[in-house]
C-alpha positions as CSV (number, residue, x, y, z in Angstrom):
1,M,44.3,28.3,11.0
2,E,42.6,29.1,7.7
3,S,41.6,32.6,8.9
4,L,45.3,33.3,9.9
5,L,46.4,32.2,6.4
6,D,43.8,34.5,4.8
7,I,45.0,37.5,7.0
8,S,48.6,36.8,6.0
9,K,47.6,36.7,2.3
10,A,45.7,40.0,2.6
11,E,48.7,41.6,4.3
12,K,51.0,40.4,1.6
13,K,48.6,41.7,-1.0
14,N,48.4,45.1,0.6
15,K,52.2,45.3,0.8
16,L,52.4,44.4,-2.9
17,Y,50.0,47.3,-3.6
18,D,52.1,49.6,-1.4
19,S,55.3,48.6,-3.2
20,I,53.8,49.1,-6.7
21,T,51.9,52.4,-6.0
22,P,53.1,54.5,-3.1
23,N,50.3,57.1,-3.7
24,R,47.3,56.2,-1.5
25,F,44.6,57.2,-4.1
26,K,46.2,55.2,-6.9
27,R,46.6,52.3,-4.6
28,T,42.9,52.4,-3.7
29,I,41.9,52.5,-7.4
30,I,44.1,49.5,-8.3
31,K,42.8,47.5,-5.3
32,D,39.1,48.2,-5.9
33,W,39.1,48.9,-9.7
34,Q,36.0,46.7,-10.2
35,L,33.9,49.0,-7.9
36,Y,35.1,52.1,-9.8
37,V,34.1,50.5,-13.1
38,L,30.6,49.8,-11.8
39,C,30.3,53.4,-10.6
40,A,31.7,54.9,-13.9
41,P,28.3,54.9,-15.8
42,V,26.6,56.7,-13.0
43,I,29.4,59.2,-12.7
44,I,29.5,59.8,-16.4
45,Y,25.7,60.3,-16.5
46,F,25.8,63.0,-13.8
47,L,28.7,64.8,-15.3
48,I,27.1,65.0,-18.8
49,F,23.4,65.5,-17.9
50,E,23.5,67.1,-14.4
51,F,26.7,69.1,-14.1
52,G,27.3,69.8,-17.8
53,P,24.2,71.9,-18.3
54,M,25.1,74.0,-15.3
55,Y,27.4,75.8,-17.7
56,G,24.3,77.4,-19.2
57,V,23.2,78.9,-15.8
58,Q,25.2,82.0,-16.7
59,L,22.5,82.8,-19.2
60,A,20.5,84.2,-16.3
61,F,23.0,87.0,-16.0
62,K,23.4,87.7,-19.7
63,D,21.4,88.9,-22.7
64,F,21.8,85.8,-24.8
65,I,22.6,86.4,-28.5
66,I,22.6,83.3,-30.6
67,G,25.4,84.6,-32.9
68,K,27.7,85.3,-30.0
69,G,27.0,82.2,-28.1
70,I,26.7,81.8,-24.3
71,W,30.2,82.9,-23.5
72,G,30.2,85.9,-25.9
73,S,26.8,87.3,-24.9
74,P,27.0,90.5,-22.8
75,W,26.5,90.5,-19.0
76,V,23.5,92.3,-17.6
77,G,23.6,91.4,-13.9
78,F,20.3,90.8,-12.2
79,K,18.2,92.4,-15.0
80,H,16.1,89.3,-15.7
81,F,15.5,88.6,-12.0
82,E,14.2,92.1,-11.5
83,R,12.0,91.8,-14.5
84,F,10.5,88.6,-13.2
85,F,10.0,89.9,-9.6
86,T,8.3,93.1,-10.8
87,S,6.1,91.5,-13.5
88,Y,2.4,91.3,-12.8
89,Q,2.5,87.5,-13.3
90,F,5.0,86.9,-10.5
91,N,2.5,86.9,-7.7
92,I,0.0,84.8,-9.6
93,I,2.6,82.2,-10.7
94,L,4.2,81.9,-7.2
95,R,0.8,81.7,-5.5
96,N,-0.4,78.9,-7.8
97,T,2.8,77.0,-7.5
98,L,2.8,77.2,-3.7
99,V,-0.9,76.4,-3.4
100,L,-0.5,73.2,-5.5
101,S,2.7,72.2,-3.8
102,I,1.5,72.6,-0.2
103,Y,-1.9,71.1,-1.1
104,S,-0.2,68.1,-2.6
105,L,2.2,67.7,0.3
106,A,-0.5,68.1,3.0
107,A,-3.1,65.9,1.3
108,G,-0.9,63.3,-0.5
109,F,2.0,62.6,1.9
110,P,0.0,60.7,4.6
111,F,-1.8,58.3,2.1
112,P,1.3,56.1,1.2
113,V,2.0,55.7,4.9
114,I,-1.6,54.7,5.7
115,L,-1.7,52.3,2.7
116,A,1.6,50.7,3.7
117,I,0.5,50.1,7.3
118,M,-2.9,48.7,6.1
119,L,-1.1,46.3,3.7
120,N,1.3,45.3,6.4
121,N,-1.5,44.3,8.7
122,I,-3.5,42.3,6.1
123,R,-3.2,38.6,6.7
124,G,-4.6,37.2,3.5
125,E,-1.6,37.1,1.1
126,R,-3.9,36.8,-2.0
127,F,-6.0,39.8,-1.1
128,K,-2.8,41.8,-0.2
129,K,-1.3,41.1,-3.7
130,I,-4.6,42.1,-5.4
131,V,-4.6,45.4,-3.5
132,Q,-0.9,46.1,-4.2
133,T,-1.4,45.4,-7.9
134,T,-4.5,47.6,-8.1
135,T,-2.8,50.5,-6.3
136,Y,0.5,50.3,-8.1
137,A,-1.0,50.0,-11.6
138,P,-2.0,53.7,-12.2
139,H,1.7,54.8,-11.6
140,F,2.7,53.1,-14.9
141,I,0.2,55.1,-17.0
142,S,2.0,57.8,-18.9
143,V,1.2,61.4,-18.0
144,V,-0.3,62.1,-21.4
145,V,-2.6,59.1,-21.3
146,F,-3.5,59.9,-17.7
147,C,-4.4,63.5,-18.4
148,G,-6.5,62.3,-21.4
149,M,-8.4,59.9,-19.0
150,I,-9.1,62.8,-16.6
151,N,-10.5,64.9,-19.4
152,I,-12.7,62.0,-20.6
153,F,-13.9,61.2,-17.0
154,L,-14.7,64.9,-16.3
155,S,-16.3,65.7,-19.7
156,P,-19.5,67.7,-19.3
157,S,-21.2,65.7,-22.1
158,T,-19.8,62.2,-22.0
159,G,-17.9,61.9,-18.8
160,I,-18.8,59.3,-16.2
161,V,-18.7,61.8,-13.3
162,N,-21.3,64.0,-15.0
163,F,-23.3,60.9,-15.9
164,F,-23.9,60.3,-12.2
165,I,-24.5,64.0,-11.6
166,K,-27.2,63.9,-14.3
167,Q,-28.8,60.9,-12.6
168,L,-29.3,63.1,-9.6
169,R,-31.2,65.6,-11.7
170,L,-28.4,68.1,-11.4
171,E,-26.8,70.3,-14.1
172,P,-23.5,68.9,-15.5
173,I,-20.3,70.6,-14.4
174,F,-17.6,71.7,-16.7
175,F,-14.8,70.8,-14.3
176,M,-11.8,71.7,-16.5
177,G,-13.3,75.1,-17.2
178,K,-13.5,76.2,-13.5
179,A,-10.3,77.6,-12.1
180,S,-11.5,76.9,-8.6
181,M,-11.6,73.2,-9.4
182,F,-8.1,72.8,-10.9
183,S,-6.1,72.4,-7.7
184,H,-8.5,69.7,-6.4
185,I,-8.3,67.8,-9.8
186,F,-4.5,68.1,-9.9
187,V,-3.9,67.0,-6.4
188,W,-6.4,64.1,-6.0
189,S,-5.7,62.6,-9.4
190,D,-2.0,62.6,-8.4
191,I,-2.9,60.8,-5.1
192,W,-4.8,58.2,-7.1
193,Q,-1.9,57.7,-9.5
194,N,1.1,57.6,-7.2
195,T,0.0,56.5,-3.7
196,G,0.5,52.8,-4.4
197,W,4.0,53.3,-5.8
198,A,5.1,55.7,-3.0
199,A,3.9,53.1,-0.4
200,I,6.6,50.6,-1.5
201,V,9.3,52.4,0.5
202,Y,7.2,52.3,3.6
203,I,6.4,48.6,3.1
204,A,10.1,47.9,2.9
205,A,10.7,49.9,6.0
206,L,7.9,48.0,7.9
207,S,9.4,44.7,6.8
208,G,12.6,45.6,8.6
209,I,10.9,46.0,12.0
210,N,11.9,43.4,14.6
211,P,9.0,40.9,15.0
212,E,9.8,40.6,18.7
213,L,8.5,44.1,19.1
214,Y,5.0,43.0,18.0
215,E,5.2,40.0,20.3
216,A,6.2,42.3,23.2
217,A,3.4,44.7,22.4
218,K,0.9,41.8,22.3
219,I,2.1,40.4,25.6
220,D,1.6,43.9,27.1
221,G,-2.0,43.8,26.0
222,A,-1.7,46.2,23.0
223,N,-4.5,45.8,20.4
224,K,-4.0,46.4,16.6
225,L,-4.3,50.2,16.8
226,K,-1.9,50.5,19.7
227,S,0.6,48.2,18.0
228,I,0.5,50.4,14.9
229,W,0.9,53.6,17.0
230,H,3.7,52.3,19.3
231,V,5.5,49.8,16.9
232,D,4.8,50.5,13.2
233,L,5.0,54.3,13.2
234,P,8.1,54.7,15.4
235,G,9.8,52.0,13.3
236,I,9.3,53.9,10.0
237,M,9.5,57.4,11.4
238,P,13.1,58.0,10.1
239,T,12.0,57.0,6.6
240,I,8.9,59.3,6.9
241,I,11.0,62.2,7.9
242,T,13.7,61.6,5.3
243,L,11.1,61.5,2.5
244,L,9.3,64.5,3.9
245,I,12.6,66.5,3.8
246,M,13.1,65.5,0.2
247,R,9.5,66.5,-0.7
248,I,10.0,69.9,0.9
249,G,13.1,70.4,-1.1
250,K,11.0,70.0,-4.3
251,I,8.1,72.1,-3.2
252,L,8.4,74.5,-6.1
253,S,9.1,71.8,-8.7
254,L,5.7,70.5,-9.7
255,G,5.3,68.3,-12.7
256,F,5.3,70.4,-15.8
257,Q,3.6,67.9,-18.1
258,K,0.5,67.3,-16.0
259,A,-0.1,71.0,-15.3
260,Y,0.4,71.9,-18.9
261,L,-1.8,69.1,-20.3
262,L,-4.6,69.9,-17.9
263,Q,-4.4,73.7,-18.6
264,T,-7.1,75.4,-20.5
265,P,-7.8,79.1,-21.2
266,L,-10.6,79.0,-18.7
267,N,-8.5,77.6,-15.7
268,I,-5.2,79.3,-16.5
269,D,-5.6,81.7,-13.5
270,A,-5.1,78.6,-11.3
271,S,-3.0,76.4,-13.5
272,E,-0.2,78.7,-14.6
273,I,2.8,77.6,-12.4
274,I,6.6,78.3,-12.6
275,A,7.3,75.3,-14.8
276,T,4.6,76.0,-17.4
277,Y,5.5,79.7,-17.5
278,T,9.2,78.9,-17.9
279,Y,8.4,76.6,-20.9
280,K,6.3,79.3,-22.6
281,V,8.7,82.2,-22.2
282,G,11.8,80.0,-22.8
283,L,10.9,77.7,-25.7
284,L,7.8,79.2,-27.2
285,D,8.9,82.9,-27.0
286,A,12.7,82.1,-27.2
287,Q,13.5,84.3,-24.2
288,Y,16.3,82.0,-23.1
289,S,18.0,84.4,-20.6
290,Y,14.7,85.3,-18.9
291,S,13.5,81.7,-18.6
292,T,17.0,80.6,-17.2
293,A,16.7,83.3,-14.5
294,I,13.2,82.0,-13.5
295,G,14.5,78.4,-13.4
296,L,17.5,79.5,-11.3
297,F,15.2,81.3,-8.9
298,N,13.1,78.1,-8.6
299,T,16.2,76.0,-7.9
300,V,17.7,78.3,-5.3
301,V,14.5,78.5,-3.3
302,N,14.2,74.7,-3.4
303,I,17.8,74.3,-2.1
304,L,17.2,76.8,0.7
305,L,14.0,75.0,1.8
306,L,15.8,71.7,1.7
307,I,18.6,73.0,3.9
308,M,16.1,74.5,6.4
309,A,14.0,71.4,6.6
310,N,17.1,69.2,7.0
311,Q,18.5,71.4,9.8
312,L,15.1,71.6,11.6
313,S,14.8,67.8,11.4
314,K,18.3,67.3,12.6
315,K,17.7,69.6,15.6
316,F,14.4,68.2,16.8
317,N,14.4,64.5,15.6
318,D,18.1,63.7,15.1
319,V,17.2,62.5,11.6
320,S,18.7,64.2,8.5
321,L,20.0,63.7,5.0
322,W,23.5,64.8,6.0
């Protein structure tokens, strides 16, 4: 009886909205205005900080003159793109960016999945919390402090790594002065810092798996490894694929701060990437149009890779972002 009364009240309320506002969009706003108020800060943020700066993308096709402003500067077409593609630095910068990105993806992506599965199968709650806290903690260290720690640890004179090397009667290694070592330092330090934090998503996905599946696997005689292979991995596979697509969509967008702070004149052949080069020519050399063209190229390539990865995933796994 109460449910019928509720339905009749809802119908009367909808009729009242219809009588007040015949327009469907206005009616929806009036009906759910609280939800729109909650969404307003996010919408305003994206309009100001994400869509607003897109006005400046036209700098990539202009010779920017400060006195004339963005709109008054003359159009030059693809001049800055041609300059970038024909420069001797293009191949070096693109190679370094791709090497670091693909290396980071191949080496770093599986670790959060492995850590999440390991934590999910640990029975001791106290030990699990200790491991979680230990692995999460490095993520909250700022990039500047973290890069300072790396330089201290790898110092040829006072670093702890070279201390153990000296104990083995070997010559100390100047890690930050070797271009061949930069990619390994960059990638594995990133794995150390972010694996615990990235595992949170997979731990949440594992917690959503039906416990009856584990019971069924146990009844069928599956051991721990088979349970992981046939229950855990299939259960979080949509999450894995979704995050992999998003990582592929950012394959050219490496962290600028870390690469720049770990860069030295001796390892610059391996550490100069698109982000650091854009910063130097854009802010330090004040070549605003040229740096905008480089940034636009970077963004377009990322978008194309994201679309391709999404379509391939949708075709072969029926999992996609849209």
